[in-house]
Z-matrix of the N, CA and C atoms (Angstrom, degrees):
N
C 1 1.451
C 2 1.524 1 111.22
N 3 1.328 2 116.80 1 -38.41
C 4 1.469 3 120.09 2 179.53
C 5 1.532 4 110.56 3 -64.97
N 6 1.326 5 117.03 4 -40.17
C 7 1.469 6 120.50 5 178.93
C 8 1.521 7 110.51 6 -67.38
N 9 1.326 8 117.63 7 -39.93
C 10 1.469 9 120.61 8 175.55
C 11 1.524 10 109.92 9 -59.61
N 12 1.324 11 116.66 10 -47.85
C 13 1.472 12 121.18 11 -179.09
C 14 1.523 13 110.82 12 -61.46
N 15 1.346 14 116.26 13 -41.14
C 16 1.469 15 120.42 14 179.34
C 17 1.526 16 111.11 15 -59.20
N 18 1.327 17 116.56 16 -31.69
C 19 1.466 18 121.71 17 -179.72
C 20 1.529 19 112.26 18 -95.02
N 21 1.333 20 116.84 19 6.57
C 22 1.460 21 120.54 20 177.93
C 23 1.518 22 113.95 21 74.22
N 24 1.315 23 117.10 22 24.93
C 25 1.459 24 121.71 23 -179.31
C 26 1.529 25 110.09 24 -108.67
N 27 1.309 26 115.77 25 153.94
C 28 1.466 27 121.71 26 179.58
C 29 1.525 28 109.71 27 -104.04
N 30 1.341 29 117.69 28 135.59
C 31 1.467 30 118.69 29 174.49
C 32 1.525 31 110.30 30 -70.15
N 33 1.325 32 116.01 31 146.65
C 34 1.464 33 121.23 32 178.14
C 35 1.520 34 108.87 33 -124.49
N 36 1.327 35 115.67 34 135.37
C 37 1.452 36 121.85 35 178.83
C 38 1.517 37 109.25 36 -131.22
N 39 1.315 38 115.89 37 150.73
C 40 1.461 39 121.92 38 172.27
C 41 1.520 40 106.22 39 -142.29
N 42 1.307 41 116.86 40 126.06
C 43 1.461 42 123.35 41 -177.73
C 44 1.523 43 111.66 42 52.16
N 45 1.338 44 116.25 43 41.16
C 46 1.462 45 121.71 44 176.52
C 47 1.513 46 115.62 45 76.67
N 48 1.327 47 117.77 46 4.34
C 49 1.460 48 121.66 47 -178.64
C 50 1.523 49 109.61 48 -116.46
N 51 1.329 50 115.89 49 134.46
C 52 1.460 51 120.64 50 -178.76
C 53 1.524 52 110.69 51 -65.38
N 54 1.321 53 116.33 52 134.73
C 55 1.461 54 123.00 53 171.85
C 56 1.526 55 105.46 54 -90.40
N 57 1.334 56 116.55 55 120.05
C 58 1.464 57 121.24 56 -173.23
C 59 1.517 58 110.18 57 -112.16
N 60 1.334 59 116.19 58 101.54
C 61 1.461 60 119.71 59 172.90
C 62 1.529 61 108.10 60 -86.60
N 63 1.320 62 117.60 61 -177.50
C 64 1.470 63 120.96 62 -176.32
C 65 1.530 64 111.96 63 -60.30
N 66 1.339 65 117.77 64 -41.75
C 67 1.467 66 120.73 65 179.86
C 68 1.527 67 110.81 66 -66.24
N 69 1.329 68 117.26 67 -41.45
C 70 1.464 69 120.74 68 178.75
C 71 1.527 70 110.93 69 -65.61
N 72 1.342 71 116.89 70 -37.00
C 73 1.464 72 119.84 71 178.73
C 74 1.522 73 110.54 72 -62.71
N 75 1.323 74 117.30 73 -40.22
C 76 1.472 75 119.96 74 176.99
C 77 1.521 76 110.40 75 -61.76
N 78 1.323 77 117.52 76 -38.47
C 79 1.471 78 121.38 77 177.39
C 80 1.522 79 110.89 78 -65.51
N 81 1.320 80 116.53 79 -42.32
C 82 1.470 81 120.95 80 179.42
C 83 1.525 82 109.74 81 -62.55
N 84 1.328 83 117.03 82 -46.27
C 85 1.463 84 120.39 83 -179.37
C 86 1.528 85 111.15 84 -62.19
N 87 1.333 86 116.97 85 -41.33
C 88 1.466 87 120.36 86 179.05
C 89 1.525 88 110.65 87 -64.89
N 90 1.322 89 116.80 88 -45.43
C 91 1.461 90 120.79 89 -179.68
C 92 1.527 91 111.16 90 -64.14
N 93 1.328 92 117.16 91 -40.59
C 94 1.465 93 120.99 92 179.53
C 95 1.523 94 111.02 93 -65.73
N 96 1.322 95 117.15 94 -38.45
C 97 1.465 96 120.23 95 179.72
C 98 1.525 97 110.60 96 -63.49
N 99 1.315 98 117.17 97 -46.52
C 100 1.470 99 121.15 98 179.83
C 101 1.522 100 110.22 99 -64.19
N 102 1.323 101 116.36 100 -45.19
C 103 1.467 102 120.30 101 -179.15
C 104 1.519 103 111.13 102 -62.79
N 105 1.321 104 117.15 103 -43.74
C 106 1.470 105 120.94 104 179.52
C 107 1.529 106 110.69 105 -58.84
N 108 1.322 107 116.87 106 -46.24
C 109 1.468 108 120.41 107 -178.74
C 110 1.528 109 110.12 108 -63.03
N 111 1.332 110 117.36 109 -41.14
C 112 1.466 111 120.59 110 179.31
C 113 1.526 112 111.40 111 -65.26
N 114 1.325 113 118.03 112 -42.84
C 115 1.464 114 121.23 113 179.11
C 116 1.525 115 109.73 114 -66.14
N 117 1.328 116 117.55 115 -44.25
C 118 1.462 117 120.11 116 178.14
C 119 1.524 118 110.70 117 -59.06
N 120 1.328 119 117.20 118 -39.77
C 121 1.458 120 120.77 119 177.88
C 122 1.519 121 112.00 120 -63.25
N 123 1.321 122 116.46 121 -42.87
C 124 1.465 123 119.86 122 179.30
C 125 1.527 124 111.62 123 -65.52
N 126 1.329 125 117.22 124 -35.75
C 127 1.459 126 120.19 125 -179.65
C 128 1.525 127 112.09 126 -76.91
N 129 1.308 128 118.41 127 -15.61
C 130 1.458 129 122.29 128 -176.76
C 131 1.519 130 113.13 129 -86.94
N 132 1.311 131 117.14 130 -7.23
C 133 1.465 132 118.50 131 -178.07
C 134 1.516 133 110.73 132 -117.56
N 135 1.322 134 115.96 133 138.76
C 136 1.453 135 120.61 134 175.10
C 137 1.521 136 108.65 135 -74.81
N 138 1.305 137 117.05 136 148.30
C 139 1.457 138 120.95 137 179.78
C 140 1.521 139 109.58 138 -83.75
N 141 1.346 140 118.98 139 121.64
C 142 1.466 141 120.45 140 -179.11
C 143 1.526 142 110.85 141 -62.60
N 144 1.318 143 115.53 142 150.05
C 145 1.471 144 123.47 143 177.88
C 146 1.523 145 112.67 144 59.96
N 147 1.334 146 117.91 145 30.59
C 148 1.464 147 122.74 146 175.46
C 149 1.526 148 107.71 147 -135.31
N 150 1.312 149 117.35 148 166.51
C 151 1.471 150 118.40 149 174.21
C 152 1.530 151 113.09 150 -60.76
N 153 1.349 152 117.47 151 -16.55
C 154 1.459 153 121.66 152 179.96
C 155 1.530 154 112.47 153 -86.73
N 156 1.332 155 118.28 154 -0.16
C 157 1.461 156 121.31 155 -177.49
C 158 1.528 157 110.32 156 -55.18
N 159 1.317 158 115.97 157 129.57
C 160 1.454 159 121.74 158 177.85
C 161 1.518 160 114.95 159 77.08
N 162 1.311 161 117.66 160 1.02
C 163 1.462 162 119.26 161 -178.86
C 164 1.526 163 110.31 162 -83.66
N 165 1.298 164 114.25 163 166.42
C 166 1.462 165 120.58 164 178.63
C 167 1.508 166 107.51 165 -132.24
N 168 1.318 167 116.05 166 125.18
C 169 1.457 168 120.86 167 177.49
C 170 1.521 169 107.84 168 -102.29
N 171 1.309 170 115.94 169 124.41
C 172 1.458 171 119.47 170 177.87
C 173 1.520 172 109.18 171 -80.60
N 174 1.295 173 115.51 172 132.99
C 175 1.467 174 122.57 173 178.45
C 176 1.513 175 107.62 174 -115.38
N 177 1.321 176 115.75 175 135.57
C 178 1.451 177 120.22 176 173.68
C 179 1.521 178 108.95 177 -127.50
N 180 1.288 179 114.47 178 158.79
C 181 1.463 180 120.20 179 175.89
C 182 1.517 181 106.37 180 -155.73
N 183 1.292 182 115.28 181 171.83
C 184 1.455 183 118.06 182 179.97
C 185 1.510 184 111.40 183 175.67
N 186 1.297 185 114.87 184 -172.32
C 187 1.463 186 120.26 185 179.97
C 188 1.524 187 108.86 186 -90.74
N 189 1.326 188 115.42 187 66.09
C 190 1.458 189 122.93 188 -178.07
C 191 1.527 190 112.73 189 -80.67
N 192 1.328 191 117.15 190 -13.34
C 193 1.458 192 121.72 191 -176.16
C 194 1.528 193 109.26 192 -115.38
N 195 1.324 194 116.04 193 126.19
C 196 1.459 195 120.95 194 170.66
C 197 1.523 196 106.02 195 -98.14
N 198 1.319 197 116.15 196 131.44
C 199 1.463 198 121.39 197 -174.97
C 200 1.520 199 111.48 198 -108.24
N 201 1.315 200 113.56 199 162.60
C 202 1.463 201 121.10 200 171.95
C 203 1.523 202 106.75 201 -137.25
N 204 1.320 203 117.72 202 152.49
C 205 1.473 204 119.50 203 -179.63
C 206 1.527 205 111.23 204 -70.73
N 207 1.331 206 115.73 205 145.56
C 208 1.461 207 120.19 206 172.79
C 209 1.516 208 109.03 207 -70.01
N 210 1.321 209 116.12 208 -37.56
C 211 1.460 210 120.90 209 177.28
C 212 1.518 211 112.93 210 87.79
N 213 1.316 212 115.77 211 -143.77
C 214 1.467 213 121.79 212 -178.51
C 215 1.522 214 108.14 213 -108.16
N 216 1.337 215 115.73 214 124.72
C 217 1.462 216 122.10 215 179.42
C 218 1.520 217 107.98 216 -127.92
N 219 1.313 218 117.10 217 127.01
C 220 1.476 219 121.95 218 -179.12
C 221 1.525 220 111.47 219 53.98
N 222 1.326 221 117.06 220 35.48
C 223 1.447 222 121.09 221 179.59
C 224 1.522 223 114.54 222 78.94
N 225 1.330 224 118.30 223 3.48
C 226 1.468 225 122.56 224 179.34
C 227 1.523 226 108.83 225 -102.88
N 228 1.323 227 115.92 226 121.63
C 229 1.460 228 121.75 227 177.29
C 230 1.523 229 108.36 228 -83.57
N 231 1.324 230 116.13 229 113.92
C 232 1.466 231 120.77 230 -178.06
C 233 1.524 232 112.75 231 -77.20
N 234 1.318 233 117.86 232 -4.95
C 235 1.463 234 121.31 233 175.96
C 236 1.513 235 112.46 234 59.59
N 237 1.330 236 116.04 235 -115.48
C 238 1.463 237 122.32 236 -177.13
C 239 1.520 238 112.74 237 -94.38
N 240 1.330 239 116.91 238 21.30
C 241 1.457 240 120.15 239 171.85
C 242 1.516 241 106.77 240 -82.89
N 243 1.323 242 115.66 241 130.55
C 244 1.448 243 119.88 242 -176.44
C 245 1.507 244 113.22 243 -122.12
N 246 1.311 245 114.24 244 175.35
C 247 1.454 246 123.58 245 175.21
C 248 1.523 247 107.48 246 -131.91
N 249 1.314 248 115.68 247 159.22
C 250 1.464 249 119.99 248 -179.39
C 251 1.522 250 109.31 249 -71.74
N 252 1.308 251 115.56 250 125.05
C 253 1.467 252 122.02 251 174.64
C 254 1.528 253 108.92 252 -93.89
N 255 1.345 254 116.38 253 -44.17
C 256 1.463 255 121.31 254 -175.96
C 257 1.522 256 109.83 255 -156.60
N 258 1.315 257 115.41 256 144.07
C 259 1.464 258 122.54 257 173.52
C 260 1.526 259 106.84 258 -113.30
N 261 1.305 260 117.20 259 129.36
C 262 1.464 261 120.90 260 178.14
C 263 1.533 262 106.85 261 -88.72
N 264 1.320 263 114.72 262 77.76
C 265 1.465 264 122.28 263 -172.23
C 266 1.525 265 112.59 264 -63.66
N 267 1.327 266 117.54 265 -35.89
C 268 1.467 267 119.07 266 -176.47
C 269 1.533 268 111.68 267 -64.32
N 270 1.326 269 117.27 268 -33.41
C 271 1.468 270 120.56 269 177.54
C 272 1.530 271 111.12 270 -71.39
N 273 1.325 272 115.97 271 -40.98
C 274 1.469 273 120.03 272 177.15
C 275 1.521 274 109.32 273 -63.28
N 276 1.332 275 116.64 274 -46.22
C 277 1.464 276 121.13 275 -179.86
C 278 1.525 277 111.34 276 -60.49
N 279 1.333 278 117.51 277 -39.03
C 280 1.468 279 120.58 278 178.92
C 281 1.523 280 110.61 279 -62.95
N 282 1.328 281 117.14 280 -41.03
C 283 1.474 282 120.01 281 177.07
C 284 1.523 283 111.00 282 -65.76
N 285 1.321 284 116.95 283 -41.70
C 286 1.463 285 120.42 284 178.45
C 287 1.524 286 110.80 285 -64.01
N 288 1.326 287 117.08 286 -38.62
C 289 1.465 288 120.91 287 178.13
C 290 1.527 289 111.86 288 -62.29
N 291 1.337 290 116.59 289 -25.72
C 292 1.462 291 121.25 290 177.62
C 293 1.528 292 111.63 291 -88.25
N 294 1.347 293 116.80 292 11.38
C 295 1.463 294 123.39 293 178.79
C 296 1.527 295 112.98 294 68.17
N 297 1.326 296 116.86 295 24.56
C 298 1.457 297 121.31 296 176.05
C 299 1.517 298 109.99 297 -85.43
N 300 1.320 299 116.77 298 149.56
C 301 1.454 300 122.66 299 168.32
C 302 1.518 301 105.37 300 -87.42
N 303 1.330 302 116.97 301 122.65
C 304 1.458 303 120.55 302 -178.55
C 305 1.523 304 107.70 303 -97.23
N 306 1.307 305 115.26 304 117.48
C 307 1.464 306 122.08 305 -178.46
C 308 1.527 307 108.67 306 -95.82
N 309 1.325 308 115.19 307 115.74
C 310 1.465 309 121.42 308 -179.57
C 311 1.528 310 108.58 309 -104.55
N 312 1.301 311 116.25 310 144.77
C 313 1.461 312 119.80 311 174.34
C 314 1.531 313 108.07 312 -121.18
N 315 1.319 314 116.68 313 163.88
C 316 1.467 315 119.22 314 179.61
C 317 1.527 316 112.91 315 -84.87
N 318 1.310 317 117.00 316 25.74
C 319 1.462 318 121.05 317 174.82
C 320 1.518 319 108.65 318 -106.44
N 321 1.312 320 116.28 319 136.34
C 322 1.453 321 121.12 320 178.07
C 323 1.515 322 109.80 321 -135.67
N 324 1.312 323 115.13 322 159.30
C 325 1.457 324 121.05 323 -177.73
C 326 1.528 325 108.56 324 -117.14
N 327 1.317 326 115.81 325 137.30
C 328 1.462 327 120.73 326 177.96
C 329 1.528 328 108.90 327 -79.44
N 330 1.330 329 117.98 328 166.25
C 331 1.466 330 120.09 329 175.29
C 332 1.535 331 112.67 330 -58.13
N 333 1.349 332 116.80 331 -24.17
C 334 1.464 333 120.62 332 178.80
C 335 1.526 334 112.50 333 -86.52
N 336 1.342 335 117.49 334 -0.52
C 337 1.456 336 121.08 335 177.86
C 338 1.519 337 115.32 336 91.74
N 339 1.336 338 118.19 337 4.73
C 340 1.463 339 120.72 338 177.27
C 341 1.526 340 109.76 339 -77.15
N 342 1.331 341 116.08 340 142.93
C 343 1.463 342 121.87 341 179.05
C 344 1.520 343 108.64 342 -95.64
N 345 1.339 344 115.62 343 134.09
C 346 1.455 345 121.21 344 179.50
C 347 1.525 346 110.51 345 -126.50
N 348 1.320 347 115.18 346 143.04
C 349 1.454 348 124.18 347 174.43
C 350 1.522 349 107.64 348 -90.08
N 351 1.325 350 116.62 349 124.07
C 352 1.458 351 120.43 350 -177.31
C 353 1.524 352 110.68 351 -118.07
N 354 1.299 353 115.69 352 161.03
C 355 1.456 354 122.28 353 175.56
C 356 1.525 355 109.15 354 -67.12
N 357 1.335 356 116.71 355 124.44
C 358 1.464 357 119.12 356 -178.74
C 359 1.517 358 111.33 357 -64.00
N 360 1.340 359 117.31 358 -30.17
C 361 1.460 360 120.33 359 178.14
C 362 1.525 361 110.36 360 -64.34
N 363 1.327 362 115.53 361 -42.91
C 364 1.468 363 120.35 362 -178.81
C 365 1.528 364 111.98 363 -72.81
N 366 1.332 365 117.36 364 -33.10
C 367 1.465 366 120.23 365 175.68
C 368 1.527 367 108.97 366 -65.02
N 369 1.332 368 116.80 367 -46.90
C 370 1.468 369 120.52 368 179.18
C 371 1.527 370 110.70 369 -59.60
N 372 1.321 371 116.42 370 -43.43
C 373 1.467 372 120.92 371 179.31
C 374 1.528 373 110.60 372 -61.91
N 375 1.324 374 117.23 373 -47.86
C 376 1.466 375 121.16 374 -177.67
C 377 1.528 376 111.31 375 -63.54
N 378 1.321 377 117.35 376 -39.85
C 379 1.467 378 120.78 377 178.85
C 380 1.526 379 109.92 378 -67.33
N 381 1.329 380 117.07 379 -44.04
C 382 1.469 381 120.16 380 179.04
C 383 1.524 382 111.28 381 -60.76
N 384 1.326 383 117.20 382 -42.84
C 385 1.464 384 120.92 383 178.91
C 386 1.528 385 109.95 384 -65.15
N 387 1.325 386 117.11 385 -45.85
C 388 1.464 387 120.84 386 -178.49
C 389 1.526 388 111.85 387 -62.45
N 390 1.333 389 116.64 388 -35.15
C 391 1.467 390 120.70 389 179.48
C 392 1.528 391 112.54 390 -85.17
N 393 1.340 392 115.57 391 -3.71
C 394 1.472 393 121.06 392 -176.18
C 395 1.530 394 110.42 393 56.65
N 396 1.328 395 114.78 394 44.23
C 397 1.470 396 120.82 395 -179.99
C 398 1.521 397 110.28 396 -66.11
N 399 1.317 398 115.77 397 146.34
C 400 1.457 399 120.31 398 177.53
C 401 1.523 400 111.50 399 -76.53
N 402 1.328 401 116.56 400 -29.64
C 403 1.458 402 120.71 401 -178.13
C 404 1.522 403 109.79 402 -142.37
N 405 1.312 404 114.80 403 151.54
C 406 1.464 405 122.72 404 171.72
C 407 1.519 406 105.61 405 -128.51
N 408 1.307 407 116.43 406 120.06
C 409 1.462 408 121.24 407 -176.24
C 410 1.520 409 108.70 408 -117.55
N 411 1.330 410 115.88 409 125.38
C 412 1.464 411 121.59 410 175.16
C 413 1.522 412 108.45 411 -104.34
N 414 1.316 413 116.71 412 137.29
C 415 1.454 414 122.13 413 173.61
C 416 1.519 415 107.63 414 -103.95
N 417 1.324 416 115.99 415 131.08
C 418 1.465 417 119.42 416 -179.05
C 419 1.521 418 109.50 417 -152.18
N 420 1.313 419 115.79 418 176.65
C 421 1.460 420 121.45 419 -178.88
C 422 1.521 421 113.02 420 -80.29
N 423 1.331 422 117.55 421 -12.08
C 424 1.468 423 121.06 422 -178.43
C 425 1.527 424 109.86 423 -68.14
N 426 1.325 425 117.59 424 144.61
C 427 1.468 426 119.94 425 178.88
C 428 1.523 427 112.57 426 -71.15
N 429 1.326 428 117.26 427 -17.51
C 430 1.455 429 122.61 428 -177.70
C 431 1.512 430 109.91 429 127.99
N 432 1.321 431 116.32 430 -174.95
C 433 1.463 432 120.37 431 176.17
C 434 1.517 433 109.35 432 -72.61
N 435 1.320 434 115.31 433 136.98
C 436 1.463 435 120.14 434 -177.85
C 437 1.523 436 110.05 435 -117.64
N 438 1.340 437 115.62 436 144.17
C 439 1.461 438 119.66 437 175.99
C 440 1.526 439 109.49 438 -82.98
N 441 1.350 440 116.47 439 -176.81
C 442 1.471 441 121.02 440 -176.27
C 443 1.520 442 112.63 441 -59.46
N 444 1.348 443 117.15 442 -26.36
C 445 1.467 444 121.40 443 -178.33
C 446 1.526 445 112.47 444 -92.81
N 447 1.320 446 116.91 445 3.68
C 448 1.461 447 120.82 446 -179.49
C 449 1.511 448 113.22 447 85.45
N 450 1.323 449 117.75 448 7.83
C 451 1.461 450 121.11 449 177.91
C 452 1.512 451 111.75 450 -82.91
N 453 1.317 452 116.05 451 150.37
C 454 1.458 453 122.34 452 -178.63
C 455 1.528 454 110.59 453 -71.65
N 456 1.310 455 116.41 454 130.91
C 457 1.461 456 122.57 455 174.01
C 458 1.526 457 106.52 456 -91.10
N 459 1.330 458 116.89 457 114.77
C 460 1.463 459 120.52 458 -174.27
C 461 1.521 460 113.73 459 -86.62
N 462 1.326 461 118.07 460 -21.44
C 463 1.463 462 121.91 461 178.41
C 464 1.523 463 107.93 462 -148.73
N 465 1.340 464 115.32 463 146.18
C 466 1.463 465 119.39 464 -177.86
C 467 1.521 466 108.82 465 -153.86
N 468 1.305 467 117.02 466 145.88
C 469 1.461 468 120.60 467 175.77
C 470 1.526 469 109.00 468 -81.68
N 471 1.310 470 116.01 469 162.39
C 472 1.465 471 120.19 470 178.05
C 473 1.521 472 110.77 471 -62.46
N 474 1.332 473 117.11 472 -39.17
C 475 1.473 474 120.46 473 179.17
C 476 1.522 475 111.55 474 -63.68
N 477 1.347 476 116.81 475 -43.84
C 478 1.464 477 119.99 476 179.05
C 479 1.530 478 111.10 477 -66.37
N 480 1.332 479 116.60 478 -38.07
C 481 1.472 480 120.30 479 178.16
C 482 1.522 481 110.08 480 -64.08
N 483 1.332 482 116.62 481 -40.88
C 484 1.461 483 120.08 482 178.70
C 485 1.528 484 110.82 483 -63.80
N 486 1.327 485 116.89 484 -39.66
C 487 1.471 486 120.61 485 177.47
C 488 1.523 487 110.95 486 -63.60
N 489 1.337 488 117.05 487 -42.43
C 490 1.467 489 120.81 488 178.18
C 491 1.521 490 110.56 489 -62.78
N 492 1.317 491 115.84 490 -40.36
C 493 1.461 492 120.58 491 -179.30
C 494 1.519 493 110.44 492 -63.96
N 495 1.312 494 116.64 493 -45.95
C 496 1.469 495 120.50 494 179.76
C 497 1.519 496 111.66 495 -63.27
N 498 1.330 497 116.07 496 -36.19
C 499 1.469 498 120.69 497 -178.67
C 500 1.525 499 111.80 498 -84.02
N 501 1.357 500 117.57 499 -12.43
C 502 1.462 501 120.41 500 -176.48
C 503 1.512 502 111.96 501 67.38
N 504 1.306 503 115.87 502 25.69
C 505 1.461 504 122.43 503 -173.60
C 506 1.526 505 111.26 504 -90.26
N 507 1.339 506 117.11 505 124.76
C 508 1.455 507 122.25 506 172.90
C 509 1.509 508 114.94 507 72.37
N 510 1.333 509 118.12 508 18.38
C 511 1.453 510 120.32 509 -174.38
C 512 1.521 511 112.09 510 -107.78
N 513 1.318 512 115.50 511 138.72
C 514 1.460 513 121.63 512 169.87
C 515 1.528 514 106.97 513 -93.23
N 516 1.318 515 117.23 514 175.27
C 517 1.463 516 120.52 515 178.90
C 518 1.528 517 110.93 516 -58.82
N 519 1.348 518 117.23 517 -43.63
C 520 1.466 519 120.42 518 178.73
C 521 1.524 520 111.31 519 -61.18
N 522 1.317 521 116.67 520 -47.48
C 523 1.460 522 119.91 521 -177.57
C 524 1.516 523 112.12 522 -66.14
N 525 1.307 524 116.92 523 -30.63
C 526 1.456 525 120.76 524 176.66
C 527 1.529 526 110.43 525 -63.90
N 528 1.335 527 116.74 526 -29.65
C 529 1.468 528 121.46 527 177.49
C 530 1.524 529 111.91 528 -84.14
N 531 1.347 530 117.42 529 -40.73
C 532 1.454 531 121.35 530 -172.47
C 533 1.529 532 113.64 531 -81.90
N 534 1.308 533 117.14 532 -37.56
C 535 1.459 534 120.77 533 -173.16
C 536 1.529 535 113.33 534 -59.27
N 537 1.331 536 119.90 535 -40.18
C 538 1.477 537 117.44 536 178.03
C 539 1.522 538 113.11 537 -62.88
N 540 1.311 539 117.18 538 -23.52
C 541 1.465 540 120.73 539 -179.12
C 542 1.516 541 111.40 540 -79.62
């Protein structure tokens, strides 16, 4: 969104999913490139005055996600907005087995070589499922799920979470995106 604003463009969404035209895709690619370099830099330095001082964390990344276009939904052409077609889990697992930090981005490439912008929530979900992860944890600005009195719900069953989602109860915008995953 910041890159779009810098270029004088407005973000477009339909049903909670970004509509990515050619100009928006260029913004996404630019933002992802800067973010990747910053994250790689942070992972390359040991934290002073911690047990990690002087350590080096290896980061790997790659084209682990094959994408497909979302297409036209409700008459809205999503353009370069994509969805996960396939996760190459065995390659990710091999990197993890080598103690590498695997950096995933919400960009995927189709078999024809087209680049698609995907929902980071859905990419995280697809990777977690493909790796048979025991847990998927999202970090966000939301305080968490809240009960009717505004108190934090510290544990919830999948059935209760689904009921809250359907009722729109206690959810922030972030949680509305993350909870279905």
